[in-house]
NUKOL-90466 format. One record per residue (C-alpha): x, y, z; chain; residue number from 1. Coordinates in steps of 0.02 Angstrom, whole numbers. Layout:
east:X	north:Y	up:Z	cadena:A	num:NUM
...
***
This chain:
east:596	north:150	up:-792	cadena:A	num:1
east:485	north:3	up:-835	cadena:A	num:2
east:457	north:66	up:-1012	cadena:A	num:3
east:640	north:110	up:-1042	cadena:A	num:4
east:708	north:-52	up:-970	cadena:A	num:5
east:562	north:-160	up:-1032	cadena:A	num:6
east:525	north:-222	up:-857	cadena:A	num:7
east:358	north:-302	up:-816	cadena:A	num:8
east:231	north:-207	up:-710	cadena:A	num:9
east:128	north:-294	up:-575	cadena:A	num:10
east:-19	north:-233	up:-473	cadena:A	num:11
east:-73	north:-269	up:-294	cadena:A	num:12
east:-220	north:-208	up:-192	cadena:A	num:13
east:-221	north:-192	up:-2	cadena:A	num:14
east:-389	north:-242	up:72	cadena:A	num:15
east:-463	north:-123	up:203	cadena:A	num:16
east:-307	north:-16	up:201	cadena:A	num:17
east:-369	north:118	up:321	cadena:A	num:18
east:-401	north:-15	up:454	cadena:A	num:19
east:-215	north:-54	up:460	cadena:A	num:20
east:-159	north:116	up:522	cadena:A	num:21
east:-83	north:138	up:695	cadena:A	num:22
east:-144	north:294	up:785	cadena:A	num:23
east:-12	north:406	up:863	cadena:A	num:24
east:-133	north:506	up:969	cadena:A	num:25
east:-279	north:463	up:1084	cadena:A	num:26
east:-443	north:469	up:990	cadena:A	num:27
east:-616	north:440	up:1063	cadena:A	num:28
east:-782	north:416	up:976	cadena:A	num:29
east:-962	north:397	up:1024	cadena:A	num:30
east:-1031	north:222	up:1010	cadena:A	num:31
east:-1106	north:174	up:842	cadena:A	num:32
east:-1289	north:216	up:811	cadena:A	num:33
east:-1401	north:75	up:872	cadena:A	num:34
east:-1274	north:5	up:995	cadena:A	num:35
east:-1333	north:0	up:1174	cadena:A	num:36
east:-1209	north:-15	up:1317	cadena:A	num:37
east:-1242	north:-102	up:1481	cadena:A	num:38
east:-1394	north:-30	up:1567	cadena:A	num:39
east:-1440	north:68	up:1409	cadena:A	num:40
east:-1305	north:198	up:1444	cadena:A	num:41
east:-1216	north:293	up:1308	cadena:A	num:42
east:-1032	north:246	up:1299	cadena:A	num:43
east:-874	north:324	up:1229	cadena:A	num:44
east:-745	north:214	up:1142	cadena:A	num:45
east:-557	north:240	up:1139	cadena:A	num:46
east:-491	north:188	up:969	cadena:A	num:47
east:-344	north:69	up:960	cadena:A	num:48
east:-330	north:73	up:769	cadena:A	num:49
east:-387	north:191	up:633	cadena:A	num:50
east:-558	north:170	up:551	cadena:A	num:51
east:-638	north:233	up:391	cadena:A	num:52
east:-701	north:410	up:404	cadena:A	num:53
east:-571	north:464	up:531	cadena:A	num:54
east:-470	north:615	up:475	cadena:A	num:55
east:-309	north:533	up:536	cadena:A	num:56
east:-338	north:369	up:441	cadena:A	num:57
east:-246	north:409	up:278	cadena:A	num:58
east:-92	north:472	up:372	cadena:A	num:59
east:-96	north:325	up:494	cadena:A	num:60
east:-112	north:200	up:351	cadena:A	num:61
east:30	north:276	up:249	cadena:A	num:62
east:142	north:284	up:403	cadena:A	num:63
east:116	north:99	up:437	cadena:A	num:64
east:139	north:53	up:253	cadena:A	num:65
east:300	north:154	up:245	cadena:A	num:66
east:369	north:64	up:399	cadena:A	num:67
east:331	north:-106	up:322	cadena:A	num:68
east:423	north:-58	up:162	cadena:A	num:69
east:571	north:10	up:261	cadena:A	num:70
east:580	north:-158	up:353	cadena:A	num:71
east:603	north:-236	up:181	cadena:A	num:72
east:745	north:-115	up:146	cadena:A	num:73
east:655	north:5	up:32	cadena:A	num:74
east:682	north:193	up:35	cadena:A	num:75
east:550	north:325	up:2	cadena:A	num:76
east:592	north:440	up:-142	cadena:A	num:77
east:623	north:619	up:-82	cadena:A	num:78
east:546	north:703	up:-234	cadena:A	num:79
east:388	north:595	up:-240	cadena:A	num:80
east:334	north:515	up:-77	cadena:A	num:81
east:224	north:383	up:-158	cadena:A	num:82
east:376	north:304	up:-242	cadena:A	num:83
east:487	north:180	up:-148	cadena:A	num:84
east:643	north:97	up:-214	cadena:A	num:85
east:778	north:-26	up:-166	cadena:A	num:86
east:946	north:-58	up:-249	cadena:A	num:87
east:1040	north:-219	up:-219	cadena:A	num:88
east:1228	north:-236	up:-210	cadena:A	num:89
east:1224	north:-302	up:-389	cadena:A	num:90
east:1138	north:-140	up:-450	cadena:A	num:91
east:968	north:-221	up:-471	cadena:A	num:92
east:824	north:-106	up:-431	cadena:A	num:93
east:646	north:-132	up:-375	cadena:A	num:94
east:519	north:9	up:-381	cadena:A	num:95
east:351	north:21	up:-293	cadena:A	num:96
east:219	north:155	up:-322	cadena:A	num:97
east:71	north:168	up:-203	cadena:A	num:98
east:-89	north:269	up:-219	cadena:A	num:99
east:-195	north:242	up:-63	cadena:A	num:100
east:-213	north:52	up:-73	cadena:A	num:101
east:-165	north:21	up:-256	cadena:A	num:102
east:13	north:-34	up:-284	cadena:A	num:103
east:122	north:-53	up:-439	cadena:A	num:104
east:287	north:-147	up:-432	cadena:A	num:105
east:422	north:-161	up:-564	cadena:A	num:106
east:598	north:-234	up:-571	cadena:A	num:107
east:709	north:-341	up:-680	cadena:A	num:108
east:726	north:-467	up:-537	cadena:A	num:109
east:575	north:-583	up:-521	cadena:A	num:110
east:639	north:-658	up:-358	cadena:A	num:111
east:649	north:-486	up:-279	cadena:A	num:112
east:470	north:-449	up:-337	cadena:A	num:113
east:413	north:-615	up:-264	cadena:A	num:114
east:500	north:-577	up:-98	cadena:A	num:115
east:422	north:-403	up:-88	cadena:A	num:116
east:249	north:-473	up:-124	cadena:A	num:117
east:273	north:-605	up:10	cadena:A	num:118
east:327	north:-470	up:135	cadena:A	num:119
east:169	north:-371	up:97	cadena:A	num:120
east:60	north:-528	up:110	cadena:A	num:121
east:132	north:-560	up:284	cadena:A	num:122
east:89	north:-385	up:345	cadena:A	num:123
east:-76	north:-345	up:257	cadena:A	num:124
east:-222	north:-432	up:175	cadena:A	num:125
east:-159	north:-410	up:-1	cadena:A	num:126
east:-234	north:-461	up:-167	cadena:A	num:127
east:-113	north:-498	up:-310	cadena:A	num:128
east:-195	north:-432	up:-468	cadena:A	num:129
east:-57	north:-497	up:-582	cadena:A	num:130
east:12	north:-396	up:-727	cadena:A	num:131
east:-39	north:-213	up:-724	cadena:A	num:132
east:-194	north:-180	up:-829	cadena:A	num:133
east:-279	north:-27	up:-752	cadena:A	num:134
east:-211	north:103	up:-631	cadena:A	num:135
east:-302	north:263	up:-581	cadena:A	num:136
east:-416	north:253	up:-733	cadena:A	num:137
east:-273	north:223	up:-854	cadena:A	num:138
east:-273	north:64	up:-958	cadena:A	num:139
east:-100	north:-13	up:-974	cadena:A	num:140
east:-54	north:-139	up:-1110	cadena:A	num:141
east:115	north:-226	up:-1096	cadena:A	num:142
east:196	north:-319	up:-1240	cadena:A	num:143
east:369	north:-366	up:-1301	cadena:A	num:144
east:373	north:-204	up:-1402	cadena:A	num:145
east:340	north:-93	up:-1250	cadena:A	num:146
east:203	north:-18	up:-1143	cadena:A	num:147
east:49	north:73	up:-1209	cadena:A	num:148
east:-66	north:177	up:-1100	cadena:A	num:149
east:-240	north:241	up:-1141	cadena:A	num:150
***
């Protein structure tokens, strides 16, 4: 869409994405190595949030991220679940693609892009990387004549 419509592409990065996931089940873990509980006893911790290395972390993170985008009014694409879109009443679209914690946004409406970024900033520690340059090992060059990938 961005290439056909000559829309700009922007990139964001979510910091510590797997730490944002909400767990749906009870999960316990042994205390970290080197940690000593009161009286030198070994303790067990009940997790409130997901952590890195937990099998449920990717699912918990994506579930939370999806909810935040739905609060903004975006819909997840049925054929590709990493693509989200929103159409305004004036037929202006905004697209978002997410791969783990790397995000690409495109639209013809800069105000809508700005509002979406602000919504993400309010919910996650997010770094705005500006115009898309690299995504999943692909170099992206944008110019007035189009988009080139290498």
